[in-house]
Backbone bond lengths (Angstrom), bond angles and torsions (degrees), N, CA, C in turn:
res aa  C-N    CA-C-N  psi(-1)  N-CA   C-N-CA  omega(-1)  CA-C   N-CA-C  phi
1 P - - - 1.465 - - 1.529 109.97 -
2 P 1.299 115.57 148.40 1.473 118.80 179.30 1.528 110.51 -69.88
3 P 1.335 117.98 149.90 1.466 120.44 -179.95 1.528 110.32 -64.35
4 N 1.309 114.45 141.78 1.459 121.26 178.53 1.529 108.21 -77.28
5 P 1.327 118.96 119.93 1.469 119.96 -177.53 1.528 112.99 -65.63
6 H 1.309 117.58 -20.78 1.469 121.23 -179.95 1.522 112.20 -78.91
7 L 1.324 117.79 -16.56 1.450 121.76 -178.22 1.525 112.96 -100.59
8 T 1.302 117.23 3.19 1.460 118.47 179.58 1.525 109.49 -70.54
9 E 1.301 114.48 150.54 1.467 119.96 -177.36 1.518 109.94 -74.71
10 H 1.292 114.82 138.19 1.459 121.05 179.04 1.526 108.62 -68.80
11 P 1.341 118.50 141.03 1.472 119.52 -177.23 1.523 113.42 -61.38
12 R 1.323 118.97 -24.07 1.461 120.96 -178.88 1.529 112.69 -92.74
13 A 1.318 118.00 -0.72 1.466 120.96 -177.66 1.525 111.51 -60.35
14 E 1.319 117.10 -38.79 1.459 120.22 179.65 1.530 110.64 -64.43
15 N 1.322 117.32 -39.98 1.459 121.18 177.22 1.529 111.14 -64.84
16 M 1.315 117.65 -38.99 1.460 121.41 179.71 1.526 110.67 -64.49
17 T 1.323 116.77 -39.14 1.456 120.28 177.81 1.519 110.09 -61.75
18 G 1.314 116.62 -41.18 1.456 120.70 177.66 1.517 111.60 -64.38
19 L 1.327 117.54 -39.70 1.464 121.47 179.14 1.523 111.51 -66.38
20 V 1.318 116.17 -40.47 1.465 119.65 178.10 1.520 110.01 -63.73
21 G 1.321 116.52 -41.06 1.464 120.50 177.56 1.520 111.68 -60.40
22 W 1.328 116.89 -43.79 1.464 120.67 178.23 1.525 111.36 -66.01
23 A 1.333 116.95 -37.62 1.468 120.25 178.47 1.524 110.40 -62.98
24 V 1.320 117.05 -40.71 1.468 121.03 178.05 1.529 110.07 -65.02
25 V 1.324 116.69 -43.71 1.465 120.51 179.17 1.527 110.43 -61.15
26 L 1.317 117.43 -44.08 1.464 120.92 179.55 1.527 111.73 -65.68
27 A 1.326 117.39 -38.95 1.468 120.44 178.23 1.526 110.86 -64.32
28 V 1.319 117.39 -42.82 1.464 121.06 178.69 1.527 110.13 -65.60
29 L 1.322 117.23 -40.43 1.461 121.48 177.96 1.534 110.86 -63.40
30 A 1.328 117.33 -43.39 1.475 120.85 178.17 1.517 110.41 -61.78
31 W 1.325 117.68 -42.12 1.470 121.47 179.77 1.534 110.03 -65.09
32 A 1.334 117.02 -41.89 1.467 120.57 179.65 1.532 110.71 -64.66
33 L 1.329 117.35 -41.30 1.466 120.48 177.50 1.529 110.97 -64.81
34 H 1.325 116.57 -37.74 1.468 120.23 176.45 1.529 110.47 -60.98
35 L 1.323 117.08 -47.65 1.467 120.13 -179.83 1.527 111.04 -63.20
36 L 1.322 116.91 -39.14 1.462 120.17 177.21 1.523 110.56 -61.76
37 R 1.328 117.04 -43.26 1.468 120.82 178.50 1.529 110.74 -63.52
38 E 1.329 116.89 -41.90 1.465 120.83 178.06 1.532 110.46 -60.58
39 L 1.335 117.00 -43.72 1.465 120.32 -179.79 1.529 111.34 -65.50
40 V 1.324 116.98 -39.31 1.471 120.26 176.63 1.520 109.67 -62.52
41 D 1.334 117.65 -42.39 1.468 121.39 177.91 1.531 111.45 -60.95
42 V 1.320 116.79 -40.40 1.470 120.84 179.03 1.526 109.96 -62.66
43 V 1.329 116.84 -46.36 1.465 121.32 -178.94 1.527 110.45 -65.88
44 L 1.319 117.51 -43.33 1.462 120.70 178.95 1.526 111.90 -63.57
45 A 1.328 116.44 -41.96 1.470 119.45 179.11 1.516 109.96 -59.17
46 R 1.316 116.37 -43.69 1.467 120.66 -179.96 1.528 110.51 -65.23
47 A 1.334 116.86 -43.90 1.467 120.98 -177.48 1.520 112.14 -67.45
48 L 1.336 117.77 -32.51 1.457 121.41 -177.23 1.526 113.37 -93.37
49 G 1.323 117.10 3.54 1.461 120.79 178.71 1.518 113.45 74.03
50 R 1.316 117.35 22.20 1.464 121.39 177.62 1.520 109.58 -85.60
51 P 1.341 117.16 164.95 1.472 118.68 177.08 1.522 110.80 -58.33
52 P 1.327 116.64 147.77 1.469 119.64 -179.85 1.527 111.43 -60.67
53 R 1.324 115.16 150.81 1.468 121.55 -178.64 1.519 110.99 -101.53
54 V 1.304 115.58 138.52 1.458 122.52 172.56 1.522 106.55 -86.85
55 L 1.318 117.15 126.95 1.463 120.39 179.40 1.519 110.09 -70.17
56 G 1.319 116.39 126.43 1.460 121.53 173.60 1.510 108.83 -94.87
57 V 1.311 117.07 128.13 1.457 120.43 -173.26 1.525 111.89 -82.75
58 A 1.322 117.97 -35.41 1.457 121.03 -174.63 1.528 111.31 -97.46
59 P 1.332 117.08 129.92 1.467 118.84 175.64 1.524 110.65 -57.71
60 L 1.295 116.87 141.56 1.454 126.89 -179.02 1.531 113.17 69.07
61 L 1.305 118.65 -38.31 1.460 120.51 -179.83 1.516 112.56 -81.05
62 G 1.324 116.73 -30.27 1.459 119.48 -177.68 1.515 110.86 62.90
63 S 1.327 115.80 -120.31 1.465 121.65 -177.90 1.525 112.73 -98.79
64 A 1.329 117.86 8.34 1.466 121.25 -174.02 1.529 112.54 -60.52
65 A 1.326 118.16 -40.51 1.468 120.37 -178.49 1.525 110.71 -66.65
66 Q 1.338 117.02 -41.60 1.463 120.33 178.32 1.531 110.25 -64.97
67 Y 1.318 116.37 -40.30 1.460 121.79 179.74 1.522 110.73 -65.28
68 K 1.326 116.77 -42.75 1.468 120.64 -178.87 1.530 111.55 -65.04
69 R 1.315 116.27 -36.85 1.466 120.64 -177.86 1.530 111.55 -65.50
70 D 1.347 117.42 -42.96 1.469 121.65 -178.69 1.528 107.96 -158.47
71 A 1.318 116.59 83.92 1.469 121.60 -171.82 1.526 112.16 -58.13
72 L 1.311 117.51 -54.53 1.464 120.47 -176.48 1.529 111.14 -65.18
73 G 1.313 117.45 -43.50 1.464 120.73 178.24 1.521 111.58 -62.31
74 F 1.329 116.66 -41.34 1.455 121.10 178.98 1.527 110.84 -62.72
75 L 1.331 116.95 -46.89 1.470 120.21 -179.58 1.530 111.28 -65.06
76 R 1.320 117.10 -37.00 1.476 119.48 177.45 1.522 110.95 -65.56
77 R 1.335 117.13 -41.85 1.474 120.22 177.65 1.527 110.64 -62.85
78 C 1.338 116.59 -41.19 1.470 120.17 178.01 1.525 110.31 -62.11
79 Q 1.324 116.85 -42.69 1.470 120.51 179.93 1.528 110.63 -64.49
80 Q 1.326 117.34 -42.33 1.465 120.11 178.75 1.527 110.95 -64.27
81 L 1.313 116.52 -38.85 1.465 120.76 -176.40 1.529 112.90 -79.66
82 H 1.334 117.46 -38.63 1.466 121.06 -171.48 1.522 115.01 -112.33
83 G 1.311 118.37 -12.13 1.463 120.78 -177.85 1.518 111.55 101.30
84 D 1.331 115.20 -167.24 1.465 120.63 -172.49 1.522 114.14 -78.59
85 V 1.311 117.92 -16.67 1.468 121.90 179.69 1.523 107.43 -129.18
86 F 1.336 116.71 124.49 1.460 120.81 179.71 1.520 109.20 -151.89
87 T 1.332 115.42 160.01 1.460 122.41 -178.04 1.518 108.92 -117.74
88 M 1.342 115.92 142.18 1.462 120.94 177.58 1.518 109.89 -142.28
89 N 1.317 115.39 160.07 1.453 122.10 173.35 1.523 106.63 -99.33
90 M 1.328 116.10 123.67 1.464 120.80 -178.78 1.527 107.68 -123.56
91 A 1.323 116.49 98.41 1.461 122.93 179.04 1.529 111.72 55.32
92 G 1.309 116.56 45.48 1.455 121.78 176.66 1.515 115.43 91.93
93 A 1.327 117.56 -10.90 1.469 120.98 179.39 1.524 109.02 -104.97
94 R 1.313 116.36 127.50 1.468 120.96 177.49 1.519 108.01 -85.52
95 M 1.329 116.08 124.87 1.462 121.96 -178.01 1.516 110.50 -125.75
96 T 1.324 116.13 138.50 1.453 121.30 172.27 1.519 107.12 -107.24
97 L 1.327 116.10 124.48 1.460 121.18 -176.77 1.520 110.49 -105.25
98 L 1.304 115.36 140.51 1.464 123.22 175.50 1.526 105.76 -110.43
99 A 1.335 116.50 108.33 1.456 121.01 -170.55 1.524 112.89 -101.57
100 D 1.329 117.04 19.54 1.454 120.11 -177.04 1.530 108.21 -147.08
101 D 1.326 116.91 141.89 1.468 120.90 179.83 1.526 111.47 -59.06
102 R 1.311 117.03 -39.31 1.469 121.29 -179.04 1.532 110.66 -64.28
103 A 1.342 116.50 -43.67 1.466 120.40 178.68 1.526 110.32 -63.98
104 L 1.330 116.89 -39.93 1.456 120.28 178.78 1.529 110.83 -65.34
105 S 1.318 117.38 -41.47 1.469 121.11 178.38 1.529 110.87 -62.55
106 Q 1.326 116.96 -42.84 1.467 120.37 177.84 1.522 110.95 -62.97
107 Y 1.317 116.71 -40.27 1.457 120.64 179.17 1.532 110.41 -64.48
108 M 1.312 116.56 -46.33 1.466 120.67 -177.80 1.534 111.64 -65.94
109 A 1.326 117.90 -30.13 1.453 121.63 -178.49 1.531 113.18 -86.31
110 A 1.321 117.23 -14.16 1.468 121.48 -175.71 1.530 111.49 -73.77
111 R 1.322 114.00 150.00 1.467 118.70 173.09 1.511 108.71 -75.97
112 E 1.300 116.49 152.59 1.452 119.93 -178.33 1.524 111.62 -61.07
113 S 1.314 117.83 -33.31 1.473 120.96 179.26 1.533 111.32 -66.76
114 D 1.333 117.84 -22.01 1.461 121.35 179.29 1.533 112.43 -85.49
115 L 1.312 116.27 -13.60 1.458 119.80 -178.07 1.478 108.58 -87.04
């Protein structure tokens, strides 16, 4: 049978495949750079005596997806893993959480120069 002219490949299809491949490579590179930045932040927080950092898996979102899925469970896991005071990135905003009444009382009583 003769070839169907409607099923022939578009001349730009090969270029589109190449563009999609590059888009995937760039997305993976952006995600890897995000994880590297998160790991550097974790190490710096520890070295500078700051509250421990919760690793955010998604670029820009940080821990927002995990929090949305199960907020209370996520915060409890963070407290068990990092203690009563920890820092996380939540949709681009860095937040330090105080998960214990004693930690909150110490924070409220502290001088601003001590924070």
